[in-house]
C-alpha positions, 0 to 999 in steps of 0.5 A: 225755876231753870238752872240755879247758878247763885243762892242769892240775888240783890238789888237796890244800891241804898247808898251801897248796902247792896255791895255791903250785904253781898259782902257779908253773905258771901263771908258767910259762904253765900254765893251772892250776884248783886243786879245793878242798872247798866247806865251806872256802870260796874263799881269799883268794889275796893273803894266803895266796900273800903275795909270791909272789901274782902277779896277772898269772898268774892261776889258777882256784880251784873249789868242789866240793860232793860227789865226784861234783862233783869229778869233772865238774870234773876232767875239764876237766883234761889231768892231775890233780896230787895232793898227799898224800891230797887226791885220795881225800879229794876223790873218796872212794866214788866212787874206781873213777871214776879208771879211766873212760876220759874220767878225767885221768891222776894225778900224786900228790906225796907230802907226806912222812908219807904215804909214810914212815909212813901207808902202813905202817899196817894201815888200809883207808885205807892199803890203798886209798892204795897201791892207788892209787899202784899204779894211777895214772899217776906218782908224785913224791916228795922223797928222805926216807929212810923214803919211799925205804924204802916206796917200795922196799919196796913198789915204787911203780911210775912213780915219781921224785924231783922237787923241791918248789915253795916260795915264795921271794922271790929279790928280798929282800936277806939281813937280817942282825939285829944280836942281843945274843946268839946267837938261835936260833928253833925253830918246829918241832913238838914230837914225838919219840914220848914222850907217843904212844909208838907203833911204826912212827912215822917223822915224829918230829923229835928236839927232845929231842936239841936241847933237851939239846944247846942246855943243853949249849951254855948250860952250856959258856958260850954266850951264846944265846936260843931262841924256840920255839912251843907245839905238838906232842904232847911240849909238856909233856915239852918244857916239863918237859925244860926245867925239869929242865936248869935252862934254862927263862929261854933259852927264850921260848915263843910260840903258834901264830903266823900266817904273817906273824909267823912270818916275822918272827920267823924274820928277826929270828933268826941261826939256825934250828933245825929237826928231827933224825929224818926224814932231809930237810927241806920248808917250814920249812927252805926257808923258813929258808933262803929268808930267808938263815938258817943252818939246823940240821937233819938231812939223810941224805947218801945220800938227799939225792943222789938229787935233787941230785946232789952239791949237797948243802944247806948246812946244819948237818948234824946228828943226834946230841945232839953234833952239834947241840951243835957246831952251836950252837958253830959259830954263835957266829961271826957271819961264819960265820952271814953267809956260811952264810946267803947261801950258804942262799938261793943254794942254795934259789933253785937248786934250789926256785925256780919258775924253776929247779926245773919243767923235770921236771915239764914232762917228766912233765906232757908223758908224761903228757898228750902236750902237749909244753910245752918245745923239746928240739931235736928239730925243730932241723936241721942 
């Protein structure tokens, strides 16, 4: 394979998750490198990672200017980790290079939409993606319902469910704001497939059911206010729906927020409202729970069991308009908000903090690389 410099190389940005993964693995003692396209430039690690940045556990970032440049650099790794379509984007027309003897084994980590929706499309790129999964050493994902469906439908080999590493600040105390009214924050992009009207959509958010449930709660006498972001294909439909329900004054609209302001608005809110179609949670949910915020969202319990066993996330689990309405009513109890917020933070640390969620990754790394990085006890003798 040539001269090995790094245990792990990572490609595919996924809104900075490549850097988060590299930092977590570096914290655990791995030597890591992140590969990014030269057109994107070098990232400011302190700015992008924020409190998760650890100067005592460094990793490298290398820019590649072409597929050939990427391949040359990738050969310096024991294992190559690719988020979503990141590997295909980097290697492009030199895809066959992955079959060379001196190329490292590839661990794909599904980011959600790639396995839940993209893989079903009839495009040449989707067919190539399936071939890439079939011929890779390992395929990891989170147990979203449509990810499970497509894993079974296409018989994706060498696959397992492993937890994502989310940037969790476990040292920060939970802040409980003293809001005059119940304050909700709905940062999820607005998309219920009304504007796009495309068949085969599995990654919609179901925000329309939340808006209707929220209107019902307001009309039932709940004193509340909701902050919401101006983003998503159904933004204009959302504004029209809110106007038709006569609840415009109970919303405050925000443009896209930088990470720091997004976190601050989360901190000042009592409850975070996420998504209701997908059946699982990602970055927004994890960030909310890490701040100790109750989360109204939909998590399919049978799917979640595949990763979390009986320790199901303590979210206000809602799918229908009526269930979301009842969840909002439950949040009127300030004692419940505090209790559930603390439970949420404890749960997300237990399952997605880097100190607690890398054991499976380390095992599969050893399986692919032949390098044992944990003591599994077999060297001990009576």
